[in-house]
N, C-alpha and C positions, 0 to 999 in steps of 0.2 A: 628683459627677455620676453618674448611673446610665444605662447603656446597656441597652436591652431589644430583643432581636432575636426576631422571631416567624417561624417556618418552617412553611409549609404543605406537608405531605408527601402523596404518593400512593404507595401500596404495592400495585401491581397484582398481584404474585405472592403476596400473602397469601391463604390459604384459611381462616384461623381467627384468632381473637384471639391465640392462641399464636404464630403466624407474625409477626403485627404486633408483639407485645411483644419478640420476638427482634430484629427490626430496630431498634426504638426503644432497646432496652437497649444494643445495640452502638453506636448513635449517641451516646447520652447518656454512656456510659462513656468513649468515646474523647474526646469534647469536654471532659469534666470533667478527665480526666488530662492531656490535651495543653495545654489553655488555662487551666485552673484557673478555670472559670466555673460558675455554677449553671445546671442544665438540668432542665426538667420538661415532662411532657406536659400540655397545657392544655385541649384540646378534642377532640371526636370519640372519646372513650374507648371507646365501644361499637361503633364502626364498624371493620371489618376493614381496609379499604383506604385510609383517610384518617387523618391525625394532624396535630395542631397542637402544635408544640414551642416553648417559650420558653427563651431563653438570656439570662442577666443577668450583668452585671459592674459593679463600682463603682470609680471612680478620681477623682483630682482633676484629671486631664488629659483633656480631650475628644479631643485628637489621639490619645492612646494608645488610648482606647476606640474611636475610629473605625477605627484600624488593626486593633485586636484583633477587632472584630466583622466586619470585611470578611474577615479571615483565617478566622474561625469559619465564616462563610457559605460561603467557598470549600471549606473542609475538609468541611463538612456535605454539600455537593453530591457530593464524592468518596466519602465514606462511604456516603451513601444509594445512589448508583449501584452501588457494590460489593455492597451488601446487597439489591439488587433493588427499590429505591425511587427516587423522584424528588422533588426539591424543586420544587414547583409554583410557589411564590411565597414572598417574604420581605419583611419590613417591619422597619425599624430606627427606634427612637424613643429620644430622650434625655429623661430626667426630672430 
């Protein structure tokens, strides 16, 4: 089973793509190291104040994935808030 979490971010403090990349790099690196998940920017790559990030994990247990992705979502909100961003919306899918 594959869990796919999509996070829509607003980065109001970004004044350039460099500012945006700094926030996203921090988020991606922390999620990868703490949860051992795959993380990538999916959309809005040319906009300074918006980003769409995808987080993916694979397991044979849906219960494990459900708990993992809810923890990832909570931690993403904390990381984003500390970096001057906000998780505007999130979507969780199972494939």
